C-alpha positions as CSV (number, residue, x, y, z in Angstrom):
1,M,-111.8,-217.9,93.6
2,A,-112.1,-215.0,96.1
3,P,-115.3,-215.0,98.2
4,G,-116.5,-212.0,96.2
5,S,-115.9,-213.4,93.0
6,R,-117.6,-216.6,93.9
7,L,-120.8,-214.8,95.1
8,L,-121.0,-212.8,91.8
9,A,-120.6,-216.1,89.8
10,L,-123.5,-217.7,91.7
11,W,-125.7,-214.6,91.0
12,A,-124.8,-214.5,87.4
13,L,-125.8,-218.3,87.3
14,A,-128.9,-217.9,89.2
15,A,-130.0,-214.9,86.8
16,L,-129.7,-217.5,83.9
17,V,-131.9,-220.2,85.3
18,L,-134.5,-218.4,87.5
19,P,-137.3,-216.7,86.1
20,S,-137.1,-212.9,86.2
21,S,-139.6,-210.6,87.8
22,G,-140.2,-208.6,84.6
23,E,-141.4,-209.5,81.2
24,E,-140.0,-212.9,80.8
25,G,-141.1,-214.0,84.3
26,D,-144.4,-212.4,85.7
27,G,-145.0,-210.1,82.9
28,G,-144.5,-207.1,85.1
29,W,-147.5,-208.0,87.3
30,R,-146.7,-208.2,91.1
31,R,-146.4,-211.4,92.7
32,G,-148.2,-212.3,96.0
33,G,-145.6,-210.6,98.3
34,P,-145.2,-211.0,102.2
35,G,-148.0,-212.7,103.8
36,A,-149.4,-214.3,100.5
37,V,-151.4,-217.5,100.8
38,A,-149.6,-220.7,100.3
39,E,-150.6,-223.4,97.7
40,E,-152.3,-226.5,99.1
41,E,-150.2,-229.4,100.7
42,R,-151.4,-231.8,97.9
43,C,-153.0,-231.2,94.6
44,G,-156.2,-233.5,94.4
45,V,-156.8,-232.9,90.5
46,E,-155.1,-235.1,88.0
47,R,-152.7,-233.4,85.7
48,R,-152.6,-234.8,82.0
49,A,-150.0,-234.0,79.5
50,D,-151.0,-236.7,77.1
51,L,-154.7,-236.5,77.0
52,T,-156.7,-237.6,73.8
53,Y,-160.2,-236.6,73.0
54,A,-161.5,-240.0,73.6
55,D,-159.9,-240.2,77.2
56,F,-161.2,-236.8,77.9
57,V,-164.8,-237.6,77.0
58,Q,-164.7,-240.9,78.9
59,H,-162.9,-240.0,82.0
60,Y,-163.3,-236.3,82.7
61,A,-165.9,-234.4,80.5
62,F,-169.0,-235.5,82.4
63,V,-167.3,-236.9,85.6
64,R,-164.4,-234.8,87.2
65,P,-162.1,-232.0,86.7
66,V,-158.7,-232.4,85.1
67,I,-155.7,-230.2,84.4
68,L,-154.6,-230.1,80.9
69,Q,-150.7,-229.4,80.0
70,G,-149.0,-228.6,76.8
71,L,-152.0,-229.3,74.5
72,T,-151.9,-225.6,73.2
73,D,-149.0,-222.9,72.8
74,N,-150.2,-219.6,74.0
75,S,-146.8,-218.1,74.3
76,R,-147.6,-215.3,71.9
77,F,-150.8,-214.4,73.7
78,R,-148.9,-214.5,77.0
79,A,-146.5,-212.1,75.6
80,L,-149.3,-209.7,74.7
81,C,-150.7,-209.9,78.1
82,S,-147.7,-208.3,80.0
83,R,-148.7,-205.4,82.0
84,E,-146.7,-203.0,79.7
85,R,-148.4,-204.3,76.5
86,L,-151.9,-204.4,77.8
87,L,-151.8,-200.7,79.2
88,A,-150.2,-199.6,75.7
89,S,-153.0,-201.4,73.8
90,F,-156.1,-201.2,76.3
91,G,-155.3,-198.6,78.8
92,D,-158.0,-196.2,77.8
93,R,-160.7,-198.8,77.3
94,V,-163.5,-198.8,79.6
95,V,-163.9,-202.0,81.6
96,R,-166.8,-203.2,83.8
97,L,-165.7,-204.7,87.3
98,S,-167.0,-207.7,89.1
99,T,-167.9,-207.9,92.8
100,A,-165.9,-210.9,94.3
101,N,-168.9,-212.6,95.6
102,T,-171.3,-215.4,94.4
103,Y,-173.4,-212.8,92.6
104,S,-170.5,-211.6,90.3
105,Y,-171.8,-213.3,87.1
106,R,-174.5,-210.6,86.9
107,K,-172.8,-207.4,87.1
108,G,-175.3,-204.8,88.6
109,E,-178.2,-207.1,88.6
110,L,-179.4,-210.2,90.4
111,P,-177.8,-213.6,91.5
112,H,-176.6,-215.8,88.8
113,P,-180.0,-217.5,87.7
114,G,-178.4,-221.1,88.3
115,A,-176.8,-220.4,91.6
116,R,-177.9,-222.1,94.7
117,L,-176.8,-220.2,97.8
118,L,-176.4,-220.8,101.4
119,A,-178.1,-217.9,103.3
120,T,-176.7,-219.3,106.6
121,P,-174.3,-222.3,107.1
122,G,-176.0,-225.6,106.7
123,R,-179.3,-224.2,105.2
124,L,-179.7,-224.5,101.5
125,Q,-182.1,-222.1,99.6
126,Q,-183.1,-221.1,96.0
127,P,-182.0,-217.7,94.6
128,V,-184.0,-214.9,95.8
129,L,-184.5,-211.3,94.5
130,T,-181.7,-209.1,96.1
131,R,-180.8,-205.5,96.1
132,P,-179.1,-204.9,92.7
133,F,-175.4,-204.3,93.0
134,P,-174.4,-201.1,90.9
135,A,-172.0,-201.5,88.1
136,V,-168.5,-200.2,88.2
137,D,-167.2,-199.0,84.8
138,L,-163.8,-197.2,84.5
139,P,-160.6,-197.2,82.2
140,F,-158.5,-200.3,82.4
141,Q,-155.4,-198.3,83.2
142,E,-157.1,-196.9,86.3
143,Y,-158.0,-200.3,87.4
144,V,-154.6,-201.4,87.0
145,E,-152.7,-198.5,88.5
146,Q,-155.3,-197.8,91.6
147,L,-157.3,-200.9,92.3
148,L,-155.2,-203.9,91.5
149,H,-153.8,-204.6,94.8
150,P,-153.7,-207.4,97.3
151,Q,-157.0,-208.5,98.9
152,D,-158.0,-206.9,102.2
153,P,-158.7,-209.9,104.3
154,G,-161.5,-207.9,106.1
155,S,-163.5,-206.8,103.1
156,L,-166.8,-208.4,102.1
157,G,-167.3,-209.7,98.6
158,N,-169.5,-206.8,97.4
159,D,-166.8,-204.2,98.6
160,T,-164.2,-206.2,96.6
161,L,-163.8,-205.3,92.8
162,Y,-161.9,-207.1,90.0
163,F,-161.8,-207.3,86.4
164,F,-163.2,-210.5,84.8
165,G,-165.7,-211.1,82.3
166,D,-167.9,-208.5,80.4
167,N,-165.2,-208.0,77.7
168,N,-166.1,-206.1,74.8
169,L,-165.4,-208.8,72.0
170,T,-164.9,-206.1,69.4
171,E,-162.6,-203.9,71.2
172,W,-160.5,-206.8,72.6
173,A,-160.5,-208.8,69.4
174,S,-157.0,-207.9,68.6
175,L,-156.0,-209.7,71.7
176,F,-158.4,-212.7,71.7
177,R,-157.4,-213.7,68.0
178,H,-154.0,-214.7,69.5
179,Y,-155.4,-217.1,72.2
180,S,-155.5,-220.8,71.3
181,P,-158.4,-222.3,73.5
182,P,-158.3,-225.8,74.7
183,P,-158.9,-228.3,71.8
184,F,-161.8,-230.4,73.5
185,G,-165.3,-229.3,72.9
186,L,-168.7,-230.8,74.0
187,P,-171.5,-231.6,71.7
188,G,-174.0,-228.9,71.4
189,T,-172.1,-226.3,73.0
190,A,-170.1,-223.3,71.8
191,P,-167.2,-221.7,73.5
192,A,-167.3,-218.2,75.0
193,Y,-164.3,-216.2,76.3
194,S,-164.0,-214.3,79.6
195,F,-160.7,-212.5,80.4
196,G,-159.7,-211.3,83.7
197,I,-156.9,-209.8,85.9
198,A,-157.1,-209.8,89.6
199,G,-154.8,-209.0,92.7
200,A,-153.2,-211.4,95.1
201,G,-155.8,-213.0,97.6
202,S,-159.0,-212.0,95.3
203,G,-161.3,-214.6,93.9
204,V,-164.8,-215.7,93.8
205,P,-166.8,-217.8,96.5
206,F,-168.6,-220.9,95.6
207,H,-170.8,-220.9,92.7
208,W,-171.6,-223.3,89.9
209,H,-172.6,-222.9,86.1
210,G,-172.1,-225.0,83.0
211,P,-168.8,-226.6,82.1
212,G,-165.5,-224.8,81.0
213,Y,-161.8,-224.2,81.1
214,S,-159.7,-221.8,83.0
215,E,-156.1,-221.0,81.8
216,V,-153.6,-218.9,84.0
217,I,-151.5,-216.7,81.8
218,Y,-149.5,-215.2,84.5
219,G,-149.5,-215.8,88.3
220,R,-151.1,-218.7,90.1
221,K,-154.9,-219.4,91.0
222,R,-155.8,-221.8,93.6
223,W,-159.2,-223.8,93.0
224,F,-161.6,-225.4,95.4
225,L,-164.1,-227.8,93.8
226,Y,-167.0,-230.0,94.9
227,P,-169.2,-232.3,92.9
228,P,-172.8,-231.2,92.3
229,E,-174.3,-233.4,95.0
230,K,-171.9,-231.9,97.7
231,T,-173.0,-228.3,98.5
232,P,-170.0,-226.5,100.3
233,E,-170.6,-224.5,103.6
234,F,-170.1,-220.8,102.6
235,H,-171.4,-217.3,102.8
236,P,-172.2,-215.8,99.3
237,N,-171.0,-212.4,100.3
238,K,-167.6,-213.6,102.2
239,T,-164.5,-213.6,99.9
240,T,-162.7,-217.0,99.3
241,L,-159.9,-215.6,101.4
242,A,-162.1,-215.1,104.4
243,W,-163.5,-218.7,103.8
244,L,-160.1,-220.3,103.8
245,R,-159.2,-218.4,107.0
246,D,-162.5,-219.0,109.0
247,T,-164.2,-222.2,107.6
248,Y,-161.7,-224.2,105.9
249,P,-159.4,-225.3,108.9
250,A,-162.7,-226.6,110.6
251,L,-163.6,-228.9,107.9
252,P,-163.1,-232.6,108.6
253,P,-161.3,-234.5,105.9
254,S,-164.5,-235.9,104.4
255,A,-165.9,-232.4,103.9
256,R,-162.8,-231.0,102.1
257,P,-162.9,-230.0,98.5
258,L,-160.9,-231.0,95.9
259,E,-158.3,-228.5,95.4
260,C,-155.3,-227.7,93.3
261,T,-153.0,-224.5,92.3
262,I,-153.1,-223.9,88.5
263,R,-149.8,-222.3,87.3
264,A,-149.0,-220.3,84.2
265,G,-149.7,-222.4,81.1
266,E,-151.9,-224.8,82.8
267,V,-155.6,-225.1,82.1
268,L,-158.3,-226.5,84.4
269,Y,-161.3,-228.1,83.1
270,F,-164.6,-228.3,85.4
271,P,-167.6,-230.2,84.5
272,D,-171.2,-229.0,84.4
273,R,-172.8,-227.8,87.7
274,W,-169.5,-228.4,89.7
275,W,-169.3,-226.1,92.6
276,H,-166.0,-224.1,92.6
277,A,-164.2,-221.2,94.4
278,T,-161.1,-219.5,93.3
279,L,-158.2,-217.7,95.1
280,N,-155.5,-215.8,93.2
281,L,-152.0,-216.5,95.0
282,D,-150.5,-213.6,93.0
283,T,-151.6,-210.9,90.7
284,S,-153.0,-213.2,88.1
285,V,-154.0,-213.0,84.4
286,F,-156.4,-215.6,83.3
287,I,-158.8,-216.5,80.7
288,S,-161.9,-219.0,80.8
289,T,-163.6,-220.7,78.0
290,F,-167.3,-221.5,78.9
291,L,-168.9,-224.2,76.9
292,G,-172.5,-222.9,76.7
């Protein structure tokens, strides 16, 4: 076979086995691109594809995080979350954007009522009243086409906006009804969805709240987790990207968090009051199920 023919044959074979960059691969959402943050060297969270409810309750629900694989089939939901289809269905809908800081769970208001914040490294304080952050509402299409870009490493958290939560459940019901949540609930809780799309390098700094799940639909999301008794060192208005660059390298092994990158189709469960920060390695589409 001539060299040119051999190269063409190899290209055709690769096209069959490698995911495409369009609808079938990344749904039309941009990947990390040059300079993207890498995954961790070793995932510290156990992956389980054969988990029973009894095992979940005994070993994980109140003890430690776990990554669930293959317990639900969200292929239909994933297809509906491609860039083209979401813009066609929801492009004119007004969405509310979050600031990428520890306060982001109370858009335009005060810090999360349960959040414990580090005002300065090594000093723990209870939440205090702060200047309200203004809410930012705009059409979904405008967010996708103008604001959904890789994180600027020099930006502060309250200067960085992304779409997560505050979904109008009536307007987005046609999408959410196709989502199959993780099958394991907790006694006395009810699930609540929060859907998001964020650019590469974006994420939320350390915070905690009740238990829940987070599933990646497209892209990759890197997680950093600490148990409730181990408060991380962070600044609530610095992005996770800045924390990874400035603070993480100096942490001794004993002070490092549990970490792992969640890929499309995987679901991370985090127990009640576990500290966690997130970092989207690609433009990511994701949905959380909070157990409140």
